All heavy atoms as a GROMACS GRO file, in nm:
protein
  502
    1SER      N    1   3.841  14.233   0.166
    1SER     CA    2   3.884  14.102   0.121
    1SER      C    3   3.910  14.012   0.239
    1SER      O    4   3.933  14.057   0.352
    1SER     CB    5   4.007  14.118   0.034
    1SER     OG    6   4.117  14.154   0.109
    2VAL      N    7   3.908  13.883   0.217
    2VAL     CA    8   3.934  13.783   0.318
    2VAL      C    9   4.082  13.748   0.312
    2VAL      O   10   4.139  13.731   0.205
    2VAL     CB   11   3.847  13.659   0.296
    2VAL    CG1   12   3.879  13.550   0.398
    2VAL    CG2   13   3.702  13.696   0.302
    3CYS      N   14   4.144  13.742   0.426
    3CYS     CA   15   4.288  13.717   0.436
    3CYS      C   16   4.316  13.584   0.504
    3CYS      O   17   4.229  13.532   0.577
    3CYS     CB   18   4.356  13.827   0.518
    3CYS     SG   19   4.339  13.990   0.443
    4PRO      N   20   4.435  13.525   0.484
    4PRO     CA   21   4.468  13.404   0.554
    4PRO      C   22   4.451  13.424   0.706
    4PRO      O   23   4.487  13.527   0.761
    4PRO     CB   24   4.615  13.381   0.520
    4PRO     CG   25   4.632  13.445   0.386
    4PRO     CD   26   4.541  13.566   0.393
    5GLY      N   27   4.387  13.327   0.772
    5GLY     CA   28   4.362  13.336   0.913
    5GLY      C   29   4.224  13.389   0.947
    5GLY      O   30   4.184  13.391   1.062
    6ASP      N   31   4.150  13.437   0.846
    6ASP     CA   32   4.016  13.491   0.870
    6ASP      C   33   3.909  13.387   0.883
    6ASP      O   34   3.799  13.415   0.927
    6ASP     CB   35   3.974  13.588   0.755
    6ASP     CG   36   4.044  13.720   0.760
    6ASP    OD1   37   4.115  13.746   0.862
    6ASP    OD2   38   4.032  13.798   0.663
    7SER      N   39   3.935  13.260   0.844
    7SER     CA   40   3.835  13.154   0.852
    7SER      C   41   3.780  13.147   0.994
    7SER      O   42   3.854  13.146   1.091
    7SER     CB   43   3.895  13.021   0.812
    7SER     OG   44   3.934  13.024   0.678
    8GLY      N   45   3.648  13.140   1.002
    8GLY     CA   46   3.580  13.134   1.132
    8GLY      C   47   3.554  13.272   1.189
    8GLY      O   48   3.488  13.284   1.292
    9GLY      N   49   3.608  13.374   1.125
    9GLY     CA   50   3.584  13.512   1.172
    9GLY      C   51   3.441  13.557   1.147
    9GLY      O   52   3.371  13.501   1.064
   10PRO      N   53   3.397  13.660   1.218
   10PRO     CA   54   3.256  13.700   1.208
   10PRO      C   55   3.222  13.774   1.080
   10PRO      O   56   3.303  13.848   1.024
   10PRO     CB   57   3.241  13.794   1.330
   10PRO     CG   58   3.377  13.854   1.347
   10PRO     CD   59   3.472  13.743   1.312
   11ALA      N   60   3.100  13.752   1.036
   11ALA     CA   61   3.039  13.831   0.930
   11ALA      C   62   2.926  13.908   1.002
   11ALA      O   63   2.841  13.848   1.061
   11ALA     CB   64   2.981  13.742   0.821
   12ARG      N   65   2.934  14.039   0.997
   12ARG     CA   66   2.842  14.121   1.076
   12ARG      C   67   2.742  14.191   0.985
   12ARG      O   68   2.774  14.228   0.874
   12ARG     CB   69   2.917  14.227   1.156
   12ARG     CG   70   3.007  14.166   1.261
   12ARG     CD   71   3.069  14.274   1.348
   12ARG     NE   72   3.148  14.218   1.454
   12ARG     CZ   73   3.103  14.179   1.572
   12ARG    NH1   74   2.976  14.190   1.602
   12ARG    NH2   75   3.184  14.127   1.662
   13SER      N   76   2.621  14.208   1.036
   13SER     CA   77   2.519  14.285   0.968
   13SER      C   78   2.562  14.430   0.960
   13SER      O   79   2.602  14.489   1.062
   13SER     CB   80   2.384  14.274   1.045
   13SER     OG   81   2.295  14.372   1.000
   14GLU      N   82   2.552  14.492   0.842
   14GLU     CA   83   2.589  14.633   0.831
   14GLU      C   84   2.494  14.724   0.908
   14GLU      O   85   2.533  14.828   0.958
   14GLU     CB   86   2.590  14.673   0.682
   14GLU     CG   87   2.708  14.618   0.606
   14GLU     CD   88   2.710  14.668   0.462
   14GLU    OE1   89   2.624  14.745   0.422
   14GLU    OE2   90   2.806  14.629   0.393
   15SER      N   91   2.368  14.682   0.920
   15SER     CA   92   2.270  14.766   0.987
   15SER      C   93   2.268  14.756   1.138
   15SER      O   94   2.245  14.852   1.209
   15SER     CB   95   2.129  14.741   0.932
   15SER     OG   96   2.093  14.606   0.953
   16THR      N   97   2.297  14.633   1.190
   16THR     CA   98   2.285  14.614   1.335
   16THR      C   99   2.419  14.582   1.405
   16THR      O  100   2.430  14.593   1.524
   16THR     CB  101   2.190  14.500   1.369
   16THR    OG1  102   2.244  14.377   1.322
   16THR    CG2  103   2.051  14.521   1.309
   17GLY      N  104   2.517  14.537   1.326
   17GLY     CA  105   2.643  14.495   1.385
   17GLY      C  106   2.638  14.354   1.443
   17GLY      O  107   2.740  14.303   1.489
   18GLU      N  108   2.522  14.292   1.437
   18GLU     CA  109   2.505  14.154   1.492
   18GLU      C  110   2.582  14.056   1.407
   18GLU      O  111   2.591  14.068   1.285
   18GLU     CB  112   2.356  14.118   1.488
   18GLU     CG  113   2.326  13.976   1.532
   18GLU     CD  114   2.178  13.942   1.517
   18GLU    OE1  115   2.109  14.002   1.434
   18GLU    OE2  116   2.137  13.851   1.587
   19VAL      N  117   2.644  13.957   1.471
   19VAL     CA  118   2.712  13.851   1.399
   19VAL      C  119   2.608  13.762   1.337
   19VAL      O  120   2.520  13.707   1.406
   19VAL     CB  121   2.804  13.767   1.492
   19VAL    CG1  122   2.866  13.649   1.416
   19VAL    CG2  123   2.914  13.855   1.551
   20VAL      N  124   2.612  13.749   1.203
   20VAL     CA  125   2.510  13.670   1.132
   20VAL      C  126   2.570  13.550   1.061
   20VAL      O  127   2.500  13.467   1.008
   20VAL     CB  128   2.433  13.755   1.031
   20VAL    CG1  129   2.351  13.862   1.102
   20VAL    CG2  130   2.529  13.820   0.930
   21GLY      N  131   2.703  13.541   1.061
   21GLY     CA  132   2.767  13.429   0.994
   21GLY      C  133   2.917  13.427   1.024
   21GLY      O  134   2.965  13.512   1.101
   22VAL      N  135   2.984  13.332   0.964
   22VAL     CA  136   3.129  13.318   0.978
   22VAL      C  137   3.191  13.296   0.841
   22VAL      O  138   3.125  13.244   0.751
   22VAL     CB  139   3.167  13.205   1.074
   22VAL    CG1  140   3.125  13.233   1.216
   22VAL    CG2  141   3.117  13.072   1.028
   23VAL      N  142   3.316  13.336   0.827
   23VAL     CA  143   3.390  13.316   0.703
   23VAL      C  144   3.415  13.164   0.689
   23VAL      O  145   3.468  13.102   0.781
   23VAL     CB  146   3.525  13.390   0.704
   23VAL    CG1  147   3.604  13.359   0.577
   23VAL    CG2  148   3.504  13.539   0.722
   24SER      N  149   3.372  13.108   0.577
   24SER     CA  150   3.395  12.966   0.555
   24SER      C  151   3.511  12.940   0.458
   24SER      O  152   3.603  12.866   0.492
   24SER     CB  153   3.267  12.900   0.498
   24SER     OG  154   3.164  12.908   0.591
   25THR      N  155   3.505  12.993   0.339
   25THR     CA  156   3.611  12.973   0.240
   25THR      C  157   3.629  13.099   0.157
   25THR      O  158   3.536  13.180   0.146
   25THR     CB  159   3.579  12.858   0.145
   25THR    OG1  160   3.460  12.889   0.070
   25THR    CG2  161   3.561  12.726   0.215
   26ALA      N  162   3.744  13.115   0.099
   26ALA     CA  163   3.773  13.226   0.009
   26ALA      C  164   3.902  13.199  -0.064
   26ALA      O  165   3.988  13.124  -0.017
   26ALA     CB  166   3.779  13.358   0.087
   27ALA      N  167   3.915  13.265  -0.182
   27ALA     CA  168   4.042  13.259  -0.254
   27ALA      C  169   4.141  13.353  -0.182
   27ALA      O  170   4.112  13.468  -0.162
   27ALA     CB  171   4.024  13.305  -0.396
   28MET      N  172   4.250  13.301  -0.137
   28MET     CA  173   4.349  13.381  -0.064
   28MET      C  174   4.483  13.364  -0.131
   28MET      O  175   4.558  13.270  -0.102
   28MET     CB  176   4.356  13.337   0.083
   28MET     CG  177   4.230  13.371   0.158
   28MET     SD  178   4.236  13.321   0.330
   28MET     CE  179   4.146  13.167   0.323
   29ASP      N  180   4.514  13.454  -0.223
   29ASP     CA  181   4.640  13.445  -0.297
   29ASP      C  182   4.738  13.556  -0.264
   29ASP      O  183   4.836  13.575  -0.330
   29ASP     CB  184   4.613  13.438  -0.446
   29ASP     CG  185   4.543  13.560  -0.497
   29ASP    OD1  186   4.519  13.658  -0.418
   29ASP    OD2  187   4.506  13.566  -0.616
   30GLY      N  188   4.707  13.633  -0.161
   30GLY     CA  189   4.795  13.739  -0.118
   30GLY      C  190   4.780  13.870  -0.196
   30GLY      O  191   4.852  13.963  -0.173
   31SER      N  192   4.683  13.875  -0.286
   31SER     CA  193   4.663  13.996  -0.366
   31SER      C  194   4.532  14.063  -0.325
   31SER      O  195   4.427  13.998  -0.323
   31SER     CB  196   4.656  13.963  -0.516
   31SER     OG  197   4.617  14.077  -0.592
   32ASP      N  198   4.538  14.194  -0.300
   32ASP     CA  199   4.414  14.266  -0.266
   32ASP      C  200   4.329  14.295  -0.388
   32ASP      O  201   4.221  14.347  -0.380
   32ASP     CB  202   4.444  14.397  -0.191
   32ASP     CG  203   4.529  14.493  -0.270
   32ASP    OD1  204   4.570  14.458  -0.384
   32ASP    OD2  205   4.557  14.604  -0.219
   33ARG      N  206   4.376  14.256  -0.505
   33ARG     CA  207   4.301  14.272  -0.631
   33ARG      C  208   4.217  14.149  -0.665
   33ARG      O  209   4.136  14.154  -0.756
   33ARG     CB  210   4.395  14.301  -0.745
   33ARG     CG  211   4.466  14.433  -0.730
   33ARG     CD  212   4.556  14.459  -0.845
   33ARG     NE  213   4.635  14.579  -0.817
   33ARG     CZ  214   4.710  14.638  -0.906
   33ARG    NH1  215   4.717  14.590  -1.028
   33ARG    NH2  216   4.779  14.746  -0.875
   34THR      N  217   4.235  14.040  -0.594
   34THR     CA  218   4.158  13.920  -0.622
   34THR      C  219   4.013  13.945  -0.591
   34THR      O  220   3.979  13.993  -0.485
   34THR     CB  221   4.213  13.802  -0.538
   34THR    OG1  222   4.347  13.778  -0.574
   34THR    CG2  223   4.132  13.676  -0.562
   35ARG      N  224   3.928  13.913  -0.684
   35ARG     CA  225   3.784  13.933  -0.668
   35ARG      C  226   3.706  13.802  -0.668
   35ARG      O  227   3.588  13.800  -0.701
   35ARG     CB  228   3.731  14.026  -0.779
   35ARG     CG  229   3.792  14.164  -0.774
   35ARG     CD  230   3.744  14.238  -0.653
   35ARG     NE  231   3.804  14.371  -0.645
   35ARG     CZ  232   3.868  14.418  -0.542
   35ARG    NH1  233   3.880  14.346  -0.434
   35ARG    NH2  234   3.919  14.540  -0.543
   36GLU      N  235   3.775  13.695  -0.635
   36GLU     CA  236   3.706  13.566  -0.629
   36GLU      C  237   3.604  13.567  -0.512
   36GLU      O  238   3.626  13.641  -0.416
   36GLU     CB  239   3.807  13.453  -0.606
   36GLU     CG  240   3.904  13.436  -0.721
   36GLU     CD  241   3.839  13.402  -0.853
   36GLU    OE1  242   3.743  13.324  -0.852
   36GLU    OE2  243   3.882  13.454  -0.956
   37PRO      N  244   3.500  13.491  -0.526
   37PRO     CA  245   3.400  13.492  -0.419
   37PRO      C  246   3.449  13.433  -0.288
   37PRO      O  247   3.534  13.345  -0.286
   37PRO     CB  248   3.286  13.410  -0.476
   37PRO     CG  249   3.350  13.321  -0.578
   37PRO     CD  250   3.469  13.398  -0.632
   38ALA      N  251   3.394  13.483  -0.182
   38ALA     CA  252   3.416  13.427  -0.049
   38ALA      C  253   3.285  13.365  -0.005
   38ALA      O  254   3.177  13.409  -0.049
   38ALA     CB  255   3.457  13.535   0.050
   39THR      N  256   3.291  13.261   0.074
   39THR     CA  257   3.172  13.195   0.121
   39THR      C  258   3.157  13.217   0.270
   39THR      O  259   3.253  13.200   0.347
   39THR     CB  260   3.179  13.043   0.095
   39THR    OG1  261   3.200  13.023  -0.045
   39THR    CG2  262   3.052  12.972   0.140
   40PHE      N  263   3.039  13.259   0.311
   40PHE     CA  264   3.008  13.279   0.451
   40PHE      C  265   2.897  13.181   0.490
   40PHE      O  266   2.808  13.152   0.411
   40PHE     CB  267   2.960  13.421   0.475
   40PHE     CG  268   3.067  13.523   0.446
   40PHE    CD1  269   3.090  13.569   0.322
   40PHE    CD2  270   3.147  13.571   0.551
   40PHE    CE1  271   3.192  13.661   0.295
   40PHE    CE2  272   3.250  13.661   0.526
   40PHE     CZ  273   3.269  13.708   0.396
   41THR      N  274   2.904  13.128   0.608
   41THR     CA  275   2.802  13.036   0.658
   41THR      C  276   2.716  13.105   0.761
   41THR      O  277   2.765  13.167   0.853
   41THR     CB  278   2.871  12.912   0.723
   41THR    OG1  279   2.951  12.848   0.622
   41THR    CG2  280   2.768  12.815   0.776
   42ARG      N  281   2.583  13.096   0.742
   42ARG     CA  282   2.489  13.152   0.838
   42ARG      C  283   2.498  13.074   0.967
   42ARG      O  284   2.518  12.951   0.966
   42ARG     CB  285   2.346  13.144   0.786
   42ARG     CG  286   2.322  13.240   0.672
   42ARG     CD  287   2.185  13.219   0.617
   42ARG     NE  288   2.085  13.234   0.722
   42ARG     CZ  289   1.958  13.256   0.699
   42ARG    NH1  290   1.916  13.265   0.578
   42ARG    NH2  291   1.873  13.266   0.798
   43ILE      N  292   2.481  13.140   1.079
   43ILE     CA  293   2.492  13.070   1.207
   43ILE      C  294   2.358  13.048   1.273
   43ILE      O  295   2.347  12.970   1.368
   43ILE     CB  296   2.586  13.142   1.306
   43ILE    CG1  297   2.539  13.283   1.334
   43ILE    CG2  298   2.727  13.141   1.253
   43ILE    CD1  299   2.616  13.355   1.444
   44ASP      N  300   2.249  13.107   1.222
   44ASP     CA  301   2.120  13.094   1.289
   44ASP      C  302   2.071  12.948   1.290
   44ASP      O  303   2.007  12.906   1.386
   44ASP     CB  304   2.016  13.185   1.230
   44ASP     CG  305   1.995  13.169   1.078
   44ASP    OD1  306   2.080  13.103   1.012
   44ASP    OD2  307   1.897  13.227   1.028
   45ALA      N  308   2.104  12.870   1.190
   45ALA     CA  309   2.062  12.729   1.187
   45ALA      C  310   2.134  12.646   1.292
   45ALA      O  311   2.086  12.537   1.328
   45ALA     CB  312   2.085  12.671   1.048
   46PHE      N  313   2.246  12.696   1.343
   46PHE     CA  314   2.325  12.620   1.439
   46PHE      C  315   2.308  12.671   1.581
   46PHE      O  316   2.384  12.635   1.671
   46PHE     CB  317   2.475  12.625   1.398
   46PHE     CG  318   2.498  12.566   1.263
   46PHE    CD1  319   2.508  12.648   1.152
   46PHE    CD2  320   2.507  12.429   1.249
   46PHE    CE1  321   2.531  12.592   1.024
   46PHE    CE2  322   2.530  12.374   1.122
   46PHE     CZ  323   2.541  12.454   1.011
   47ARG      N  324   2.207  12.756   1.602
   47ARG     CA  325   2.185  12.815   1.734
   47ARG      C  326   2.175  12.711   1.846
   47ARG      O  327   2.239  12.728   1.952
   47ARG     CB  328   2.060  12.902   1.731
   47ARG     CG  329   2.048  12.995   1.848
   47ARG     CD  330   1.932  13.094   1.828
   47ARG     NE  331   1.943  13.167   1.704
   47ARG     CZ  332   1.996  13.289   1.695
   47ARG    NH1  333   2.040  13.348   1.800
   47ARG    NH2  334   2.000  13.351   1.579
   48PRO      N  335   2.102  12.600   1.829
   48PRO     CA  336   2.098  12.500   1.937
   48PRO      C  337   2.233  12.439   1.971
   48PRO      O  338   2.271  12.423   2.088
   48PRO     CB  339   2.003  12.392   1.886
   48PRO     CG  340   1.918  12.462   1.782
   48PRO     CD  341   2.010  12.565   1.720
   49VAL      N  342   2.313  12.411   1.867
   49VAL     CA  343   2.447  12.352   1.890
   49VAL      C  344   2.536  12.452   1.961
   49VAL      O  345   2.610  12.422   2.055
   49VAL     CB  346   2.508  12.307   1.758
   49VAL    CG1  347   2.652  12.262   1.776
   49VAL    CG2  348   2.427  12.194   1.696
   50LEU      N  349   2.532  12.579   1.912
   50LEU     CA  350   2.615  12.684   1.974
   50LEU      C  351   2.574  12.712   2.117
   50LEU      O  352   2.658  12.737   2.202
   50LEU     CB  353   2.609  12.810   1.888
   50LEU     CG  354   2.666  12.796   1.747
   50LEU    CD1  355   2.637  12.922   1.667
   50LEU    CD2  356   2.811  12.764   1.748
   51GLY      N  357   2.443  12.704   2.144
   51GLY     CA  358   2.395  12.723   2.282
   51GLY      C  359   2.446  12.615   2.375
   51GLY      O  360   2.488  12.644   2.487
   52THR      N  361   2.444  12.491   2.328
   52THR     CA  362   2.497  12.382   2.408
   52THR      C  363   2.646  12.395   2.427
   52THR      O  364   2.697  12.375   2.540
   52THR     CB  365   2.465  12.247   2.335
   52THR    OG1  366   2.323  12.230   2.331
   52THR    CG2  367   2.526  12.130   2.413
   53ALA      N  368   2.719  12.436   2.323
   53ALA     CA  369   2.863  12.456   2.336
   53ALA      C  370   2.891  12.566   2.439
   53ALA      O  371   2.986  12.555   2.518
   53ALA     CB  372   2.924  12.494   2.201
   54ARG      N  373   2.809  12.672   2.440
   54ARG     CA  374   2.829  12.779   2.538
   54ARG      C  375   2.811  12.729   2.680
   54ARG      O  376   2.884  12.764   2.770
   54ARG     CB  377   2.733  12.896   2.509
   54ARG     CG  378   2.721  13.003   2.613
   54ARG     CD  379   2.850  13.065   2.663
   54ARG     NE  380   2.933  13.114   2.556
   54ARG     CZ  381   3.062  13.146   2.571
   54ARG    NH1  382   3.121  13.135   2.688
   54ARG    NH2  383   3.131  13.189   2.470
   55LEU      N  384   2.706  12.647   2.702
   55LEU     CA  385   2.683  12.592   2.837
   55LEU      C  386   2.804  12.511   2.883
   55LEU      O  387   2.848  12.525   2.999
   55LEU     CB  388   2.558  12.504   2.839
   55LEU     CG  389   2.424  12.577   2.821
   55LEU    CD1  390   2.311  12.473   2.800
   55LEU    CD2  391   2.395  12.665   2.936
   56ILE      N  392   2.857  12.428   2.796
   56ILE     CA  393   2.971  12.346   2.831
   56ILE      C  394   3.096  12.434   2.853
   56ILE      O  395   3.171  12.411   2.948
   56ILE     CB  396   2.996  12.238   2.724
   56ILE    CG1  397   2.880  12.138   2.731
   56ILE    CG2  398   3.129  12.164   2.747
   56ILE    CD1  399   2.877  12.040   2.613
   57ALA      N  400   3.112  12.534   2.768
   57ALA     CA  401   3.228  12.624   2.784
   57ALA      C  402   3.218  12.699   2.917
   57ALA      O  403   3.320  12.734   2.978
   57ALA     CB  404   3.234  12.725   2.670
   58ASP      N  405   3.096  12.724   2.964
   58ASP     CA  406   3.076  12.795   3.089
   58ASP      C  407   3.084  12.704   3.211
   58ASP      O  408   3.063  12.748   3.324
   58ASP     CB  409   2.942  12.868   3.088
   58ASP     CG  410   2.941  12.990   3.000
   58ASP    OD1  411   3.049  13.039   2.964
   58ASP    OD2  412   2.830  13.038   2.967
   59GLY      N  413   3.114  12.574   3.187
   59GLY     CA  414   3.138  12.483   3.298
   59GLY      C  415   3.035  12.375   3.321
   59GLY      O  416   3.054  12.291   3.410
   60ALA      N  417   2.928  12.373   3.243
   60ALA     CA  418   2.829  12.265   3.261
   60ALA      C  419   2.887  12.133   3.212
   60ALA      O  420   2.960  12.130   3.114
   60ALA     CB  421   2.701  12.297   3.183
   61SER      N  422   2.852  12.029   3.281
   61SER     CA  423   2.892  11.892   3.235
   61SER      C  424   2.806  11.858   3.115
   61SER      O  425   2.687  11.888   3.111
   61SER     CB  426   2.864  11.795   3.349
   61SER     OG  427   2.864  11.660   3.296
   62PRO      N  428   2.865  11.792   3.013
   62PRO     CA  429   2.784  11.749   2.898
   62PRO      C  430   2.660  11.667   2.941
   62PRO      O  431   2.558  11.671   2.872
   62PRO     CB  432   2.881  11.666   2.816
   62PRO     CG  433   3.013  11.723   2.848
   62PRO     CD  434   3.006  11.759   2.995
   63ALA      N  435   2.670  11.596   3.053
   63ALA     CA  436   2.555  11.516   3.099
   63ALA      C  437   2.444  11.604   3.153
   63ALA      O  438   2.330  11.561   3.166
   63ALA     CB  439   2.601  11.419   3.208
   64GLU      N  440   2.473  11.733   3.186
   64GLU     CA  441   2.372  11.822   3.242
   64GLU      C  442   2.295  11.902   3.137
   64GLU      O  443   2.192  11.960   3.170
   64GLU     CB  444   2.443  11.924   3.332
   64GLU     CG  445   2.512  11.867   3.452
   64GLU     CD  446   2.590  11.968   3.531
   64GLU    OE1  447   2.664  12.048   3.469
   64GLU    OE2  448   2.572  11.970   3.653
   65VAL      N  449   2.342  11.906   3.013
   65VAL     CA  450   2.276  11.988   2.913
   65VAL      C  451   2.177  11.902   2.834
   65VAL      O  452   2.197  11.782   2.815
   65VAL     CB  453   2.379  12.054   2.817
   65VAL    CG1  454   2.466  12.148   2.893
   65VAL    CG2  455   2.459  11.954   2.742
   66PRO      N  456   2.070  11.962   2.786
   66PRO     CA  457   1.972  11.887   2.711
   66PRO      C  458   2.030  11.846   2.576
   66PRO      O  459   2.119  11.912   2.522
   66PRO     CB  460   1.856  11.985   2.693
   66PRO     CG  461   1.914  12.120   2.714
   66PRO     CD  462   2.031  12.103   2.804
   67PRO      N  463   1.982  11.737   2.522
   67PRO     CA  464   2.032  11.691   2.390
   67PRO      C  465   1.991  11.793   2.281
   67PRO      O  466   1.889  11.856   2.293
   67PRO     CB  467   1.965  11.557   2.368
   67PRO     CG  468   1.847  11.555   2.457
   67PRO     CD  469   1.880  11.647   2.573
   68VAL      N  470   2.073  11.799   2.178
   68VAL     CA  471   2.043  11.884   2.063
   68VAL      C  472   1.965  11.798   1.966
   68VAL      O  473   2.005  11.686   1.938
   68VAL     CB  474   2.173  11.936   1.998
   68VAL    CG1  475   2.141  12.015   1.873
   68VAL    CG2  476   2.252  12.020   2.099
   69GLY      N  477   1.853  11.851   1.916
   69GLY     CA  478   1.769  11.775   1.823
   69GLY      C  479   1.842  11.744   1.695
   69GLY      O  480   1.930  11.817   1.651
   70GLY      N  481   1.807  11.635   1.632
   70GLY     CA  482   1.864  11.596   1.504
   70GLY      C  483   1.773  11.628   1.389
   70GLY      O  484   1.679  11.704   1.402
   71CYS      N  485   1.798  11.568   1.278
   71CYS     CA  486   1.719  11.591   1.156
   71CYS      C  487   1.574  11.548   1.182
   71CYS      O  488   1.549  11.445   1.240
   71CYS     CB  489   1.775  11.510   1.039
   71CYS     SG  490   1.939  11.561   0.993
   72GLY      N  491   1.482  11.630   1.142
   72GLY     CA  492   1.344  11.599   1.156
   72GLY      C  493   1.281  11.630   1.292
   72GLY      O  494   1.165  11.607   1.311
   73ASP      N  495   1.359  11.683   1.386
   73ASP     CA  496   1.304  11.716   1.518
   73ASP      C  497   1.241  11.853   1.517
   73ASP      O  498   1.270  11.938   1.442
   73ASP     CB  499   1.414  11.717   1.623
   73ASP     CG  500   1.461  11.571   1.657
   73ASP    OD1  501   1.393  11.479   1.614
   73ASP    OD2  502   1.562  11.559   1.722
   0.00000   0.00000   0.00000
């Protein structure tokens, strides 16, 4: 079950252990019996944005990184 504070936490592939998504939303009422659906967001579509964020986190100036393509690119 998803607990308070889990938002943004990893969703891992059972077969590879690779992070394939993050926890987006879920019913969190403090009961382990709650069976409401949880929503996970895939991260593969955001790979360019995450790559740019990694470069900046590693010390690159935003002016040094290539632009991230927009819709239709």
